[in-house]
C-alpha positions as CSV (number, residue, x, y, z in Angstrom):
1,X,-23.7,8.4,17.1
2,X,-22.9,9.0,13.4
3,X,-24.3,6.9,10.7
4,X,-21.0,5.2,10.1
5,X,-20.6,4.4,13.8
6,X,-24.2,3.1,13.8
7,X,-23.5,0.9,10.8
8,X,-20.3,-0.4,12.3
9,X,-22.1,-1.3,15.6
10,X,-24.7,-3.2,13.6
11,X,-22.0,-5.1,11.7
12,X,-20.3,-5.9,15.0
13,X,-23.6,-7.2,16.4
14,X,-24.1,-9.4,13.3
15,X,-20.6,-10.8,13.5
16,X,-21.1,-11.6,17.2
17,X,-24.4,-13.3,16.3
18,X,-22.6,-15.5,13.7
19,X,-19.5,-16.0,15.9
20,X,-20.7,-15.8,19.5
21,X,-17.2,-16.5,21.0
22,X,-15.4,-13.9,18.9
23,X,-13.4,-11.3,20.7
24,X,-14.9,-7.8,20.1
25,X,-11.5,-6.2,19.9
26,X,-10.5,-8.7,17.2
27,X,-13.5,-7.7,15.2
28,X,-12.9,-4.0,15.7
29,X,-9.3,-4.3,14.6
30,X,-10.5,-6.2,11.5
31,X,-13.0,-3.5,10.8
32,X,-10.2,-0.9,11.1
33,X,-8.1,-2.9,8.6
34,X,-11.0,-3.1,6.2
35,X,-11.5,0.6,6.4
36,X,-7.8,1.3,5.7
37,X,-7.8,-1.2,2.9
38,X,-10.8,0.5,1.3
39,X,-9.1,3.9,1.6
40,X,-5.8,2.7,0.2
41,X,-7.4,0.7,-2.5
42,X,-9.2,3.9,-3.6
43,X,-5.7,5.5,-3.9
44,X,-4.0,2.6,-5.6
45,X,-6.8,1.2,-7.9
46,X,-9.6,3.7,-8.3
47,X,-11.6,2.8,-11.4
48,X,-9.2,-0.2,-12.0
49,X,-8.2,-3.6,-10.9
50,X,-8.1,-3.8,-7.1
51,X,-4.7,-5.5,-7.3
52,X,-3.5,-3.6,-10.4
53,X,-0.6,-2.0,-8.6
54,X,0.9,-5.4,-7.8
55,X,0.3,-6.6,-11.4
56,X,1.9,-3.5,-12.9
57,X,4.9,-3.7,-10.7
58,X,5.3,-7.4,-11.3
59,X,5.1,-6.8,-15.1
60,X,8.0,-4.3,-14.8
61,X,10.1,-6.7,-12.8
62,X,9.8,-9.4,-15.5
63,X,12.4,-7.3,-17.4
64,X,15.0,-8.2,-14.8
65,X,15.3,-12.0,-14.5
66,X,18.5,-12.0,-12.5
67,X,17.4,-9.4,-10.0
68,X,18.0,-10.6,-6.4
69,X,15.0,-9.9,-4.2
70,X,17.1,-10.2,-1.1
71,X,19.3,-7.3,-2.0
72,X,18.3,-4.3,0.3
73,X,18.7,-1.9,-2.7
74,X,16.2,-3.9,-4.6
75,X,13.8,-3.8,-1.7
76,X,14.1,0.0,-1.4
77,X,13.7,0.3,-5.2
78,X,10.6,-1.8,-5.1
79,X,9.1,0.4,-2.5
80,X,10.0,3.4,-4.7
81,X,8.5,1.7,-7.7
82,X,5.3,1.1,-5.8
83,X,5.0,4.8,-5.1
84,X,5.8,5.7,-8.7
85,X,3.2,3.3,-10.0
86,X,0.6,4.7,-7.7
87,X,1.6,8.2,-8.9
88,X,1.4,7.2,-12.6
89,X,-2.1,5.6,-11.9
90,X,-3.5,8.7,-10.2
91,X,-2.2,11.0,-12.9
92,X,-3.5,8.7,-15.7
93,X,-6.9,8.5,-14.0
94,X,-7.1,12.2,-13.1
95,X,-7.3,12.2,-9.3
96,X,-5.2,12.7,-6.2
97,X,-5.0,10.2,-3.3
98,X,-7.0,10.2,-0.1
99,X,-4.5,8.5,2.2
100,X,-1.4,9.7,0.3
101,X,-1.4,12.4,-2.2
102,X,0.7,12.5,-5.4
103,X,3.1,14.9,-3.6
104,X,3.3,12.6,-0.6
105,X,4.2,9.7,-2.8
106,X,6.8,11.7,-4.7
107,X,8.4,12.7,-1.4
108,X,8.6,9.0,-0.5
109,X,10.4,8.5,-3.9
110,X,13.0,11.0,-2.9
111,X,13.5,9.3,0.5
112,X,13.8,5.8,-1.1
113,X,16.3,7.1,-3.6
114,X,18.5,8.4,-0.8
115,X,18.2,5.2,1.1
116,X,19.3,3.2,-2.0
117,X,22.3,5.5,-2.3
118,X,23.2,5.1,1.4
119,X,22.9,1.3,1.1
120,X,25.0,1.3,-2.0
121,X,27.7,3.5,-0.4
122,X,27.9,1.1,2.6
123,X,28.2,-1.9,0.3
124,X,31.0,-0.3,-1.6
125,X,32.9,0.5,1.7
126,X,32.5,-3.1,2.8
127,X,34.0,-4.5,-0.4
């Protein structure tokens, strides 16, 4: 058993001690989510505010007071903006991501741009 697995088992045992009726699978799923959050948070916020990505994107959106959040183009552009922000942050801090690299994020930007174009074409055809 690795050190990580040993620590996880100890944590699981402590949780079961505090919450004796807890479902072990529930705890394991939660621990998996904590691990994913930690990895992604390293990518998005390393050396910075743990919710900085959300704050930076929100600050950008302040410039567009009439933007309709329910427009599918806006949703896709927000996803793209999230990836661009993470890329800017990684470049500015001098690191590459663990879960998603700069290249991975930029590939996502390409995909989101195409999705916005497709949505926009469909909307124009339906006018």
